[in-house]
mmCIF entry with sequence, helices, sheets and N, C-alpha, C, O atoms, coordinates in Angstrom:
data_MODEL
# 
_entry.id   MODEL 
# 
_entity.id                         1 
_entity.type                       polymer 
_entity.pdbx_number_of_molecules   1 
# 
_entity_poly.entity_id                      1 
_entity_poly.type                           'polypeptide(L)' 
_entity_poly.nstd_linkage                   no 
_entity_poly.nstd_monomer                   no 
_entity_poly.pdbx_seq_one_letter_code       MFRHLDDHLPVAMGYVPYQKWGKTFELCKALQVGTIFPDLCKPFCGKGGGVCR 
_entity_poly.pdbx_seq_one_letter_code_can   MFRHLDDHLPVAMGYVPYQKWGKTFELCKALQVGTIFPDLCKPFCGKGGGVCR 
_entity_poly.pdbx_strand_id                 A 
# 
loop_
_entity_poly_seq.entity_id 
_entity_poly_seq.num 
_entity_poly_seq.mon_id 
_entity_poly_seq.hetero 
1 1  MET n 
1 2  PHE n 
1 3  ARG n 
1 4  HIS n 
1 5  LEU n 
1 6  ASP n 
1 7  ASP n 
1 8  HIS n 
1 9  LEU n 
1 10 PRO n 
1 11 VAL n 
1 12 ALA n 
1 13 MET n 
1 14 GLY n 
1 15 TYR n 
1 16 VAL n 
1 17 PRO n 
1 18 TYR n 
1 19 GLN n 
1 20 LYS n 
1 21 TRP n 
1 22 GLY n 
1 23 LYS n 
1 24 THR n 
1 25 PHE n 
1 26 GLU n 
1 27 LEU n 
1 28 CYS n 
1 29 LYS n 
1 30 ALA n 
1 31 LEU n 
1 32 GLN n 
1 33 VAL n 
1 34 GLY n 
1 35 THR n 
1 36 ILE n 
1 37 PHE n 
1 38 PRO n 
1 39 ASP n 
1 40 LEU n 
1 41 CYS n 
1 42 LYS n 
1 43 PRO n 
1 44 PHE n 
1 45 CYS n 
1 46 GLY n 
1 47 LYS n 
1 48 GLY n 
1 49 GLY n 
1 50 GLY n 
1 51 VAL n 
1 52 CYS n 
1 53 ARG n 
# 
_struct_asym.id          A 
_struct_asym.entity_id   1 
# 
loop_
_struct_conf.conf_type_id 
_struct_conf.id 
_struct_conf.pdbx_PDB_helix_id 
_struct_conf.beg_label_comp_id 
_struct_conf.beg_label_asym_id 
_struct_conf.beg_label_seq_id 
_struct_conf.pdbx_beg_PDB_ins_code 
_struct_conf.end_label_comp_id 
_struct_conf.end_label_asym_id 
_struct_conf.end_label_seq_id 
_struct_conf.pdbx_end_PDB_ins_code 
_struct_conf.beg_auth_comp_id 
_struct_conf.beg_auth_asym_id 
_struct_conf.beg_auth_seq_id 
_struct_conf.end_auth_comp_id 
_struct_conf.end_auth_asym_id 
_struct_conf.end_auth_seq_id 
_struct_conf.pdbx_PDB_helix_class 
_struct_conf.details 
_struct_conf.pdbx_PDB_helix_length 
HELX_P HELX_P1 AA1 ARG A 3  ? LEU A 5  ? ARG A 3  LEU A 5  5 ? 3 
HELX_P HELX_P2 AA2 LEU A 27 ? VAL A 33 ? LEU A 27 VAL A 33 1 ? 7 
HELX_P HELX_P3 AA3 PRO A 38 ? LEU A 40 ? PRO A 38 LEU A 40 5 ? 3 
# 
_struct_conf_type.id          HELX_P 
_struct_conf_type.criteria    ? 
_struct_conf_type.reference   ? 
# 
loop_
_atom_site.group_PDB 
_atom_site.id 
_atom_site.type_symbol 
_atom_site.label_atom_id 
_atom_site.label_alt_id 
_atom_site.label_comp_id 
_atom_site.label_asym_id 
_atom_site.label_entity_id 
_atom_site.label_seq_id 
_atom_site.pdbx_PDB_ins_code 
_atom_site.Cartn_x 
_atom_site.Cartn_y 
_atom_site.Cartn_z 
_atom_site.occupancy 
_atom_site.B_iso_or_equiv 
_atom_site.pdbx_formal_charge 
_atom_site.auth_seq_id 
_atom_site.auth_comp_id 
_atom_site.auth_asym_id 
_atom_site.auth_atom_id 
_atom_site.pdbx_PDB_model_num 
ATOM 1   N N  . MET A 1 1  ? -9.802  6.191   25.839  1.00 0.00 ? 1  MET A N  1 
ATOM 2   C CA . MET A 1 1  ? -8.675  7.056   26.105  1.00 0.00 ? 1  MET A CA 1 
ATOM 3   C C  . MET A 1 1  ? -8.723  8.322   25.232  1.00 0.00 ? 1  MET A C  1 
ATOM 4   O O  . MET A 1 1  ? -8.427  9.416   25.715  1.00 0.00 ? 1  MET A O  1 
ATOM 5   N N  . PHE A 1 2  ? -9.092  8.179   23.957  1.00 0.00 ? 2  PHE A N  1 
ATOM 6   C CA . PHE A 1 2  ? -9.096  9.330   23.052  1.00 0.00 ? 2  PHE A CA 1 
ATOM 7   C C  . PHE A 1 2  ? -10.504 9.714   22.619  1.00 0.00 ? 2  PHE A C  1 
ATOM 8   O O  . PHE A 1 2  ? -10.669 10.411  21.618  1.00 0.00 ? 2  PHE A O  1 
ATOM 9   N N  . ARG A 1 3  ? -11.511 9.278   23.343  1.00 0.00 ? 3  ARG A N  1 
ATOM 10  C CA . ARG A 1 3  ? -12.902 9.551   22.958  1.00 0.00 ? 3  ARG A CA 1 
ATOM 11  C C  . ARG A 1 3  ? -13.197 11.043  22.889  1.00 0.00 ? 3  ARG A C  1 
ATOM 12  O O  . ARG A 1 3  ? -14.041 11.460  22.096  1.00 0.00 ? 3  ARG A O  1 
ATOM 13  N N  . HIS A 1 4  ? -12.532 11.849  23.687  1.00 0.00 ? 4  HIS A N  1 
ATOM 14  C CA . HIS A 1 4  ? -12.774 13.288  23.668  1.00 0.00 ? 4  HIS A CA 1 
ATOM 15  C C  . HIS A 1 4  ? -12.377 13.916  22.327  1.00 0.00 ? 4  HIS A C  1 
ATOM 16  O O  . HIS A 1 4  ? -12.842 15.008  22.000  1.00 0.00 ? 4  HIS A O  1 
ATOM 17  N N  . LEU A 1 5  ? -11.533 13.250  21.555  1.00 0.00 ? 5  LEU A N  1 
ATOM 18  C CA . LEU A 1 5  ? -11.118 13.766  20.253  1.00 0.00 ? 5  LEU A CA 1 
ATOM 19  C C  . LEU A 1 5  ? -12.164 13.526  19.175  1.00 0.00 ? 5  LEU A C  1 
ATOM 20  O O  . LEU A 1 5  ? -12.165 14.219  18.158  1.00 0.00 ? 5  LEU A O  1 
ATOM 21  N N  . ASP A 1 6  ? -13.051 12.563  19.373  1.00 0.00 ? 6  ASP A N  1 
ATOM 22  C CA . ASP A 1 6  ? -14.062 12.217  18.363  1.00 0.00 ? 6  ASP A CA 1 
ATOM 23  C C  . ASP A 1 6  ? -14.903 13.415  17.955  1.00 0.00 ? 6  ASP A C  1 
ATOM 24  O O  . ASP A 1 6  ? -15.309 13.513  16.797  1.00 0.00 ? 6  ASP A O  1 
ATOM 25  N N  . ASP A 1 7  ? -15.169 14.315  18.868  1.00 0.00 ? 7  ASP A N  1 
ATOM 26  C CA . ASP A 1 7  ? -16.014 15.464  18.571  1.00 0.00 ? 7  ASP A CA 1 
ATOM 27  C C  . ASP A 1 7  ? -15.269 16.596  17.875  1.00 0.00 ? 7  ASP A C  1 
ATOM 28  O O  . ASP A 1 7  ? -15.893 17.543  17.397  1.00 0.00 ? 7  ASP A O  1 
ATOM 29  N N  . HIS A 1 8  ? -13.949 16.510  17.813  1.00 0.00 ? 8  HIS A N  1 
ATOM 30  C CA . HIS A 1 8  ? -13.159 17.626  17.289  1.00 0.00 ? 8  HIS A CA 1 
ATOM 31  C C  . HIS A 1 8  ? -12.395 17.320  16.001  1.00 0.00 ? 8  HIS A C  1 
ATOM 32  O O  . HIS A 1 8  ? -11.897 18.234  15.345  1.00 0.00 ? 8  HIS A O  1 
ATOM 33  N N  . LEU A 1 9  ? -12.304 16.078  15.648  1.00 0.00 ? 9  LEU A N  1 
ATOM 34  C CA . LEU A 1 9  ? -11.533 15.714  14.462  1.00 0.00 ? 9  LEU A CA 1 
ATOM 35  C C  . LEU A 1 9  ? -12.463 15.356  13.305  1.00 0.00 ? 9  LEU A C  1 
ATOM 36  O O  . LEU A 1 9  ? -13.478 14.692  13.512  1.00 0.00 ? 9  LEU A O  1 
ATOM 37  N N  . PRO A 1 10 ? -12.126 15.789  12.094  1.00 0.00 ? 10 PRO A N  1 
ATOM 38  C CA . PRO A 1 10 ? -12.973 15.453  10.944  1.00 0.00 ? 10 PRO A CA 1 
ATOM 39  C C  . PRO A 1 10 ? -12.812 13.984  10.547  1.00 0.00 ? 10 PRO A C  1 
ATOM 40  O O  . PRO A 1 10 ? -11.838 13.328  10.917  1.00 0.00 ? 10 PRO A O  1 
ATOM 41  N N  . VAL A 1 11 ? -13.773 13.491  9.798   1.00 0.00 ? 11 VAL A N  1 
ATOM 42  C CA . VAL A 1 11 ? -13.698 12.137  9.250   1.00 0.00 ? 11 VAL A CA 1 
ATOM 43  C C  . VAL A 1 11 ? -12.608 12.132  8.173   1.00 0.00 ? 11 VAL A C  1 
ATOM 44  O O  . VAL A 1 11 ? -12.488 13.091  7.411   1.00 0.00 ? 11 VAL A O  1 
ATOM 45  N N  . ALA A 1 12 ? -11.837 11.088  8.108   1.00 0.00 ? 12 ALA A N  1 
ATOM 46  C CA . ALA A 1 12 ? -10.759 10.994  7.127   1.00 0.00 ? 12 ALA A CA 1 
ATOM 47  C C  . ALA A 1 12 ? -11.316 10.826  5.715   1.00 0.00 ? 12 ALA A C  1 
ATOM 48  O O  . ALA A 1 12 ? -12.402 10.282  5.520   1.00 0.00 ? 12 ALA A O  1 
ATOM 49  N N  . MET A 1 13 ? -10.558 11.299  4.750   1.00 0.00 ? 13 MET A N  1 
ATOM 50  C CA . MET A 1 13 ? -10.930 11.158  3.345   1.00 0.00 ? 13 MET A CA 1 
ATOM 51  C C  . MET A 1 13 ? -9.805  10.412  2.635   1.00 0.00 ? 13 MET A C  1 
ATOM 52  O O  . MET A 1 13 ? -8.628  10.739  2.793   1.00 0.00 ? 13 MET A O  1 
ATOM 53  N N  . GLY A 1 14 ? -10.181 9.416   1.857   1.00 0.00 ? 14 GLY A N  1 
ATOM 54  C CA . GLY A 1 14 ? -9.182  8.655   1.118   1.00 0.00 ? 14 GLY A CA 1 
ATOM 55  C C  . GLY A 1 14 ? -9.013  9.179   -0.297  1.00 0.00 ? 14 GLY A C  1 
ATOM 56  O O  . GLY A 1 14 ? -9.946  9.750   -0.864  1.00 0.00 ? 14 GLY A O  1 
ATOM 57  N N  . TYR A 1 15 ? -7.856  8.995   -0.860  1.00 0.00 ? 15 TYR A N  1 
ATOM 58  C CA . TYR A 1 15 ? -7.577  9.382   -2.236  1.00 0.00 ? 15 TYR A CA 1 
ATOM 59  C C  . TYR A 1 15 ? -6.931  8.194   -2.931  1.00 0.00 ? 15 TYR A C  1 
ATOM 60  O O  . TYR A 1 15 ? -5.901  7.689   -2.485  1.00 0.00 ? 15 TYR A O  1 
ATOM 61  N N  . VAL A 1 16 ? -7.529  7.759   -4.006  1.00 0.00 ? 16 VAL A N  1 
ATOM 62  C CA . VAL A 1 16 ? -6.999  6.648   -4.777  1.00 0.00 ? 16 VAL A CA 1 
ATOM 63  C C  . VAL A 1 16 ? -6.853  7.106   -6.224  1.00 0.00 ? 16 VAL A C  1 
ATOM 64  O O  . VAL A 1 16 ? -7.855  7.243   -6.925  1.00 0.00 ? 16 VAL A O  1 
ATOM 65  N N  . PRO A 1 17 ? -5.627  7.346   -6.684  1.00 0.00 ? 17 PRO A N  1 
ATOM 66  C CA . PRO A 1 17 ? -5.437  7.805   -8.059  1.00 0.00 ? 17 PRO A CA 1 
ATOM 67  C C  . PRO A 1 17 ? -5.729  6.690   -9.060  1.00 0.00 ? 17 PRO A C  1 
ATOM 68  O O  . PRO A 1 17 ? -5.629  5.505   -8.740  1.00 0.00 ? 17 PRO A O  1 
ATOM 69  N N  . TYR A 1 18 ? -6.087  7.089   -10.261 1.00 0.00 ? 18 TYR A N  1 
ATOM 70  C CA . TYR A 1 18 ? -6.290  6.111   -11.314 1.00 0.00 ? 18 TYR A CA 1 
ATOM 71  C C  . TYR A 1 18 ? -4.968  5.446   -11.645 1.00 0.00 ? 18 TYR A C  1 
ATOM 72  O O  . TYR A 1 18 ? -3.926  6.100   -11.691 1.00 0.00 ? 18 TYR A O  1 
ATOM 73  N N  . GLN A 1 19 ? -5.018  4.156   -11.873 1.00 0.00 ? 19 GLN A N  1 
ATOM 74  C CA . GLN A 1 19 ? -3.812  3.414   -12.227 1.00 0.00 ? 19 GLN A CA 1 
ATOM 75  C C  . GLN A 1 19 ? -3.737  3.304   -13.733 1.00 0.00 ? 19 GLN A C  1 
ATOM 76  O O  . GLN A 1 19 ? -4.683  2.845   -14.374 1.00 0.00 ? 19 GLN A O  1 
ATOM 77  N N  . LYS A 1 20 ? -2.630  3.717   -14.297 1.00 0.00 ? 20 LYS A N  1 
ATOM 78  C CA . LYS A 1 20 ? -2.416  3.577   -15.743 1.00 0.00 ? 20 LYS A CA 1 
ATOM 79  C C  . LYS A 1 20 ? -1.886  2.174   -15.996 1.00 0.00 ? 20 LYS A C  1 
ATOM 80  O O  . LYS A 1 20 ? -1.060  1.663   -15.241 1.00 0.00 ? 20 LYS A O  1 
ATOM 81  N N  . TRP A 1 21 ? -2.373  1.556   -17.074 1.00 0.00 ? 21 TRP A N  1 
ATOM 82  C CA . TRP A 1 21 ? -1.908  0.218   -17.423 1.00 0.00 ? 21 TRP A CA 1 
ATOM 83  C C  . TRP A 1 21 ? -0.472  0.325   -17.900 1.00 0.00 ? 21 TRP A C  1 
ATOM 84  O O  . TRP A 1 21 ? -0.167  1.104   -18.802 1.00 0.00 ? 21 TRP A O  1 
ATOM 85  N N  . GLY A 1 22 ? 0.387   -0.440  -17.308 1.00 0.00 ? 22 GLY A N  1 
ATOM 86  C CA . GLY A 1 22 ? 1.797   -0.418  -17.673 1.00 0.00 ? 22 GLY A CA 1 
ATOM 87  C C  . GLY A 1 22 ? 2.311   -1.831  -17.813 1.00 0.00 ? 22 GLY A C  1 
ATOM 88  O O  . GLY A 1 22 ? 1.558   -2.763  -18.094 1.00 0.00 ? 22 GLY A O  1 
ATOM 89  N N  . LYS A 1 23 ? 3.607   -1.974  -17.611 1.00 0.00 ? 23 LYS A N  1 
ATOM 90  C CA . LYS A 1 23 ? 4.183   -3.318  -17.714 1.00 0.00 ? 23 LYS A CA 1 
ATOM 91  C C  . LYS A 1 23 ? 3.702   -4.162  -16.532 1.00 0.00 ? 23 LYS A C  1 
ATOM 92  O O  . LYS A 1 23 ? 3.291   -3.638  -15.497 1.00 0.00 ? 23 LYS A O  1 
ATOM 93  N N  . THR A 1 24 ? 3.763   -5.464  -16.714 1.00 0.00 ? 24 THR A N  1 
ATOM 94  C CA . THR A 1 24 ? 3.312   -6.393  -15.685 1.00 0.00 ? 24 THR A CA 1 
ATOM 95  C C  . THR A 1 24 ? 4.414   -7.418  -15.413 1.00 0.00 ? 24 THR A C  1 
ATOM 96  O O  . THR A 1 24 ? 5.304   -7.640  -16.234 1.00 0.00 ? 24 THR A O  1 
ATOM 97  N N  . PHE A 1 25 ? 4.323   -8.034  -14.231 1.00 0.00 ? 25 PHE A N  1 
ATOM 98  C CA . PHE A 1 25 ? 5.245   -9.117  -13.901 1.00 0.00 ? 25 PHE A CA 1 
ATOM 99  C C  . PHE A 1 25 ? 4.879   -10.367 -14.686 1.00 0.00 ? 25 PHE A C  1 
ATOM 100 O O  . PHE A 1 25 ? 3.737   -10.541 -15.111 1.00 0.00 ? 25 PHE A O  1 
ATOM 101 N N  . GLU A 1 26 ? 5.859   -11.226 -14.868 1.00 0.00 ? 26 GLU A N  1 
ATOM 102 C CA . GLU A 1 26 ? 5.594   -12.570 -15.368 1.00 0.00 ? 26 GLU A CA 1 
ATOM 103 C C  . GLU A 1 26 ? 4.774   -13.298 -14.306 1.00 0.00 ? 26 GLU A C  1 
ATOM 104 O O  . GLU A 1 26 ? 4.835   -12.940 -13.130 1.00 0.00 ? 26 GLU A O  1 
ATOM 105 N N  . LEU A 1 27 ? 4.013   -14.307 -14.699 1.00 0.00 ? 27 LEU A N  1 
ATOM 106 C CA . LEU A 1 27 ? 3.093   -14.993 -13.799 1.00 0.00 ? 27 LEU A CA 1 
ATOM 107 C C  . LEU A 1 27 ? 3.782   -15.512 -12.529 1.00 0.00 ? 27 LEU A C  1 
ATOM 108 O O  . LEU A 1 27 ? 3.264   -15.310 -11.431 1.00 0.00 ? 27 LEU A O  1 
ATOM 109 N N  . CYS A 1 28 ? 4.914   -16.164 -12.655 1.00 0.00 ? 28 CYS A N  1 
ATOM 110 C CA . CYS A 1 28 ? 5.597   -16.718 -11.472 1.00 0.00 ? 28 CYS A CA 1 
ATOM 111 C C  . CYS A 1 28 ? 5.999   -15.619 -10.490 1.00 0.00 ? 28 CYS A C  1 
ATOM 112 O O  . CYS A 1 28 ? 5.827   -15.773 -9.281  1.00 0.00 ? 28 CYS A O  1 
ATOM 113 N N  . LYS A 1 29 ? 6.528   -14.519 -11.004 1.00 0.00 ? 29 LYS A N  1 
ATOM 114 C CA . LYS A 1 29 ? 6.918   -13.394 -10.144 1.00 0.00 ? 29 LYS A CA 1 
ATOM 115 C C  . LYS A 1 29 ? 5.675   -12.779 -9.493  1.00 0.00 ? 29 LYS A C  1 
ATOM 116 O O  . LYS A 1 29 ? 5.695   -12.447 -8.308  1.00 0.00 ? 29 LYS A O  1 
ATOM 117 N N  . ALA A 1 30 ? 4.598   -12.628 -10.263 1.00 0.00 ? 30 ALA A N  1 
ATOM 118 C CA . ALA A 1 30 ? 3.354   -12.058 -9.738  1.00 0.00 ? 30 ALA A CA 1 
ATOM 119 C C  . ALA A 1 30 ? 2.811   -12.900 -8.589  1.00 0.00 ? 30 ALA A C  1 
ATOM 120 O O  . ALA A 1 30 ? 2.324   -12.352 -7.600  1.00 0.00 ? 30 ALA A O  1 
ATOM 121 N N  . LEU A 1 31 ? 2.888   -14.208 -8.704  1.00 0.00 ? 31 LEU A N  1 
ATOM 122 C CA . LEU A 1 31 ? 2.413   -15.080 -7.636  1.00 0.00 ? 31 LEU A CA 1 
ATOM 123 C C  . LEU A 1 31 ? 3.300   -14.969 -6.395  1.00 0.00 ? 31 LEU A C  1 
ATOM 124 O O  . LEU A 1 31 ? 2.809   -15.089 -5.272  1.00 0.00 ? 31 LEU A O  1 
ATOM 125 N N  . GLN A 1 32 ? 4.590   -14.743 -6.586  1.00 0.00 ? 32 GLN A N  1 
ATOM 126 C CA . GLN A 1 32 ? 5.514   -14.605 -5.455  1.00 0.00 ? 32 GLN A CA 1 
ATOM 127 C C  . GLN A 1 32 ? 5.261   -13.318 -4.679  1.00 0.00 ? 32 GLN A C  1 
ATOM 128 O O  . GLN A 1 32 ? 5.284   -13.320 -3.449  1.00 0.00 ? 32 GLN A O  1 
ATOM 129 N N  . VAL A 1 33 ? 5.019   -12.217 -5.392  1.00 0.00 ? 33 VAL A N  1 
ATOM 130 C CA . VAL A 1 33 ? 4.900   -10.914 -4.729  1.00 0.00 ? 33 VAL A CA 1 
ATOM 131 C C  . VAL A 1 33 ? 3.460   -10.500 -4.453  1.00 0.00 ? 33 VAL A C  1 
ATOM 132 O O  . VAL A 1 33 ? 3.231   -9.535  -3.725  1.00 0.00 ? 33 VAL A O  1 
ATOM 133 N N  . GLY A 1 34 ? 2.478   -11.215 -5.024  1.00 0.00 ? 34 GLY A N  1 
ATOM 134 C CA . GLY A 1 34 ? 1.075   -10.953 -4.713  1.00 0.00 ? 34 GLY A CA 1 
ATOM 135 C C  . GLY A 1 34 ? 0.388   -9.930  -5.588  1.00 0.00 ? 34 GLY A C  1 
ATOM 136 O O  . GLY A 1 34 ? -0.733  -9.522  -5.284  1.00 0.00 ? 34 GLY A O  1 
ATOM 137 N N  . THR A 1 35 ? 1.020   -9.504  -6.661  1.00 0.00 ? 35 THR A N  1 
ATOM 138 C CA . THR A 1 35 ? 0.390   -8.574  -7.596  1.00 0.00 ? 35 THR A CA 1 
ATOM 139 C C  . THR A 1 35 ? 1.028   -8.738  -8.960  1.00 0.00 ? 35 THR A C  1 
ATOM 140 O O  . THR A 1 35 ? 2.191   -9.125  -9.077  1.00 0.00 ? 35 THR A O  1 
ATOM 141 N N  . ILE A 1 36 ? 0.255   -8.440  -9.983  1.00 0.00 ? 36 ILE A N  1 
ATOM 142 C CA . ILE A 1 36 ? 0.801   -8.512  -11.343 1.00 0.00 ? 36 ILE A CA 1 
ATOM 143 C C  . ILE A 1 36 ? 1.436   -7.187  -11.751 1.00 0.00 ? 36 ILE A C  1 
ATOM 144 O O  . ILE A 1 36 ? 2.177   -7.122  -12.732 1.00 0.00 ? 36 ILE A O  1 
ATOM 145 N N  . PHE A 1 37 ? 1.137   -6.114  -10.981 1.00 0.00 ? 37 PHE A N  1 
ATOM 146 C CA . PHE A 1 37 ? 1.616   -4.784  -11.336 1.00 0.00 ? 37 PHE A CA 1 
ATOM 147 C C  . PHE A 1 37 ? 2.819   -4.367  -10.479 1.00 0.00 ? 37 PHE A C  1 
ATOM 148 O O  . PHE A 1 37 ? 2.704   -4.300  -9.255  1.00 0.00 ? 37 PHE A O  1 
ATOM 149 N N  . PRO A 1 38 ? 3.973   -4.086  -11.107 1.00 0.00 ? 38 PRO A N  1 
ATOM 150 C CA . PRO A 1 38 ? 5.151   -3.666  -10.357 1.00 0.00 ? 38 PRO A CA 1 
ATOM 151 C C  . PRO A 1 38 ? 4.902   -2.406  -9.513  1.00 0.00 ? 38 PRO A C  1 
ATOM 152 O O  . PRO A 1 38 ? 5.479   -2.273  -8.434  1.00 0.00 ? 38 PRO A O  1 
ATOM 153 N N  . ASP A 1 39 ? 4.063   -1.493  -9.978  1.00 0.00 ? 39 ASP A N  1 
ATOM 154 C CA . ASP A 1 39 ? 3.786   -0.269  -9.228  1.00 0.00 ? 39 ASP A CA 1 
ATOM 155 C C  . ASP A 1 39 ? 3.085   -0.548  -7.900  1.00 0.00 ? 39 ASP A C  1 
ATOM 156 O O  . ASP A 1 39 ? 3.161   0.267   -6.981  1.00 0.00 ? 39 ASP A O  1 
ATOM 157 N N  . LEU A 1 40 ? 2.400   -1.695  -7.786  1.00 0.00 ? 40 LEU A N  1 
ATOM 158 C CA . LEU A 1 40 ? 1.697   -2.040  -6.562  1.00 0.00 ? 40 LEU A CA 1 
ATOM 159 C C  . LEU A 1 40 ? 2.507   -2.955  -5.650  1.00 0.00 ? 40 LEU A C  1 
ATOM 160 O O  . LEU A 1 40 ? 2.034   -3.341  -4.581  1.00 0.00 ? 40 LEU A O  1 
ATOM 161 N N  . CYS A 1 41 ? 3.700   -3.296  -6.055  1.00 0.00 ? 41 CYS A N  1 
ATOM 162 C CA . CYS A 1 41 ? 4.553   -4.182  -5.263  1.00 0.00 ? 41 CYS A CA 1 
ATOM 163 C C  . CYS A 1 41 ? 5.265   -3.343  -4.207  1.00 0.00 ? 41 CYS A C  1 
ATOM 164 O O  . CYS A 1 41 ? 6.294   -2.722  -4.474  1.00 0.00 ? 41 CYS A O  1 
ATOM 165 N N  . LYS A 1 42 ? 4.696   -3.339  -3.001  1.00 0.00 ? 42 LYS A N  1 
ATOM 166 C CA . LYS A 1 42 ? 5.232   -2.552  -1.892  1.00 0.00 ? 42 LYS A CA 1 
ATOM 167 C C  . LYS A 1 42 ? 5.462   -3.482  -0.707  1.00 0.00 ? 42 LYS A C  1 
ATOM 168 O O  . LYS A 1 42 ? 4.614   -3.561  0.181   1.00 0.00 ? 42 LYS A O  1 
ATOM 169 N N  . PRO A 1 43 ? 6.598   -4.191  -0.675  1.00 0.00 ? 43 PRO A N  1 
ATOM 170 C CA . PRO A 1 43 ? 6.843   -5.141  0.413   1.00 0.00 ? 43 PRO A CA 1 
ATOM 171 C C  . PRO A 1 43 ? 6.951   -4.439  1.758   1.00 0.00 ? 43 PRO A C  1 
ATOM 172 O O  . PRO A 1 43 ? 7.468   -3.326  1.849   1.00 0.00 ? 43 PRO A O  1 
ATOM 173 N N  . PHE A 1 44 ? 6.463   -5.095  2.793   1.00 0.00 ? 44 PHE A N  1 
ATOM 174 C CA . PHE A 1 44 ? 6.561   -4.579  4.151   1.00 0.00 ? 44 PHE A CA 1 
ATOM 175 C C  . PHE A 1 44 ? 7.952   -4.866  4.675   1.00 0.00 ? 44 PHE A C  1 
ATOM 176 O O  . PHE A 1 44 ? 8.401   -6.012  4.662   1.00 0.00 ? 44 PHE A O  1 
ATOM 177 N N  . CYS A 1 45 ? 8.630   -3.842  5.133   1.00 0.00 ? 45 CYS A N  1 
ATOM 178 C CA . CYS A 1 45 ? 10.023  -3.990  5.572   1.00 0.00 ? 45 CYS A CA 1 
ATOM 179 C C  . CYS A 1 45 ? 10.176  -4.033  7.082   1.00 0.00 ? 45 CYS A C  1 
ATOM 180 O O  . CYS A 1 45 ? 11.299  -4.049  7.586   1.00 0.00 ? 45 CYS A O  1 
ATOM 181 N N  . GLY A 1 46 ? 9.093   -4.052  7.798   1.00 0.00 ? 46 GLY A N  1 
ATOM 182 C CA . GLY A 1 46 ? 9.165   -4.161  9.244   1.00 0.00 ? 46 GLY A CA 1 
ATOM 183 C C  . GLY A 1 46 ? 9.216   -2.815  9.938   1.00 0.00 ? 46 GLY A C  1 
ATOM 184 O O  . GLY A 1 46 ? 9.244   -1.764  9.299   1.00 0.00 ? 46 GLY A O  1 
ATOM 185 N N  . LYS A 1 47 ? 9.227   -2.870  11.232  1.00 0.00 ? 47 LYS A N  1 
ATOM 186 C CA . LYS A 1 47 ? 9.225   -1.669  12.058  1.00 0.00 ? 47 LYS A CA 1 
ATOM 187 C C  . LYS A 1 47 ? 10.463  -0.810  11.775  1.00 0.00 ? 47 LYS A C  1 
ATOM 188 O O  . LYS A 1 47 ? 11.584  -1.313  11.700  1.00 0.00 ? 47 LYS A O  1 
ATOM 189 N N  . GLY A 1 48 ? 10.238  0.461   11.626  1.00 0.00 ? 48 GLY A N  1 
ATOM 190 C CA . GLY A 1 48 ? 11.348  1.378   11.401  1.00 0.00 ? 48 GLY A CA 1 
ATOM 191 C C  . GLY A 1 48 ? 11.756  1.519   9.953   1.00 0.00 ? 48 GLY A C  1 
ATOM 192 O O  . GLY A 1 48 ? 12.693  2.258   9.650   1.00 0.00 ? 48 GLY A O  1 
ATOM 193 N N  . GLY A 1 49 ? 11.069  0.819   9.033   1.00 0.00 ? 49 GLY A N  1 
ATOM 194 C CA . GLY A 1 49 ? 11.383  0.959   7.613   1.00 0.00 ? 49 GLY A CA 1 
ATOM 195 C C  . GLY A 1 49 ? 12.747  0.432   7.245   1.00 0.00 ? 49 GLY A C  1 
ATOM 196 O O  . GLY A 1 49 ? 13.419  0.998   6.383   1.00 0.00 ? 49 GLY A O  1 
ATOM 197 N N  . GLY A 1 50 ? 13.161  -0.631  7.875   1.00 0.00 ? 50 GLY A N  1 
ATOM 198 C CA . GLY A 1 50 ? 14.460  -1.224  7.567   1.00 0.00 ? 50 GLY A CA 1 
ATOM 199 C C  . GLY A 1 50 ? 14.572  -1.666  6.123   1.00 0.00 ? 50 GLY A C  1 
ATOM 200 O O  . GLY A 1 50 ? 13.579  -1.686  5.396   1.00 0.00 ? 50 GLY A O  1 
ATOM 201 N N  . VAL A 1 51 ? 15.732  -2.006  5.721   1.00 0.00 ? 51 VAL A N  1 
ATOM 202 C CA . VAL A 1 51 ? 15.982  -2.440  4.344   1.00 0.00 ? 51 VAL A CA 1 
ATOM 203 C C  . VAL A 1 51 ? 15.403  -3.831  4.129   1.00 0.00 ? 51 VAL A C  1 
ATOM 204 O O  . VAL A 1 51 ? 15.672  -4.755  4.896   1.00 0.00 ? 51 VAL A O  1 
ATOM 205 N N  . CYS A 1 52 ? 14.602  -3.965  3.072   1.00 0.00 ? 52 CYS A N  1 
ATOM 206 C CA . CYS A 1 52 ? 14.030  -5.285  2.729   1.00 0.00 ? 52 CYS A CA 1 
ATOM 207 C C  . CYS A 1 52 ? 15.107  -6.127  2.068   1.00 0.00 ? 52 CYS A C  1 
ATOM 208 O O  . CYS A 1 52 ? 15.920  -5.634  1.285   1.00 0.00 ? 52 CYS A O  1 
ATOM 209 N N  . ARG A 1 53 ? 15.090  -7.400  2.401   1.00 0.00 ? 53 ARG A N  1 
ATOM 210 C CA . ARG A 1 53 ? 16.069  -8.301  1.785   1.00 0.00 ? 53 ARG A CA 1 
ATOM 211 C C  . ARG A 1 53 ? 15.378  -9.425  1.100   1.00 0.00 ? 53 ARG A C  1 
ATOM 212 O O  . ARG A 1 53 ? 16.032  -10.292 0.521   1.00 0.00 ? 53 ARG A O  1 
# 
C-alpha cells in the first residue's frame, strides 16, 4: 500500500541520551514495574493516553 513512499523517505535515526545514575526503586517495586530506575518507568496507559490507574 505504501511501497511508493520507500523511495522518497529517509531512513529513521534513533537518539538515545546517556542515562545519569540516580535514585533507584526498592527491589520489590522494581520487580513490579519492570525496571530499577524510576526515570525508565513509563507504564502503558492504553489507546488515547488515558489516565493510568
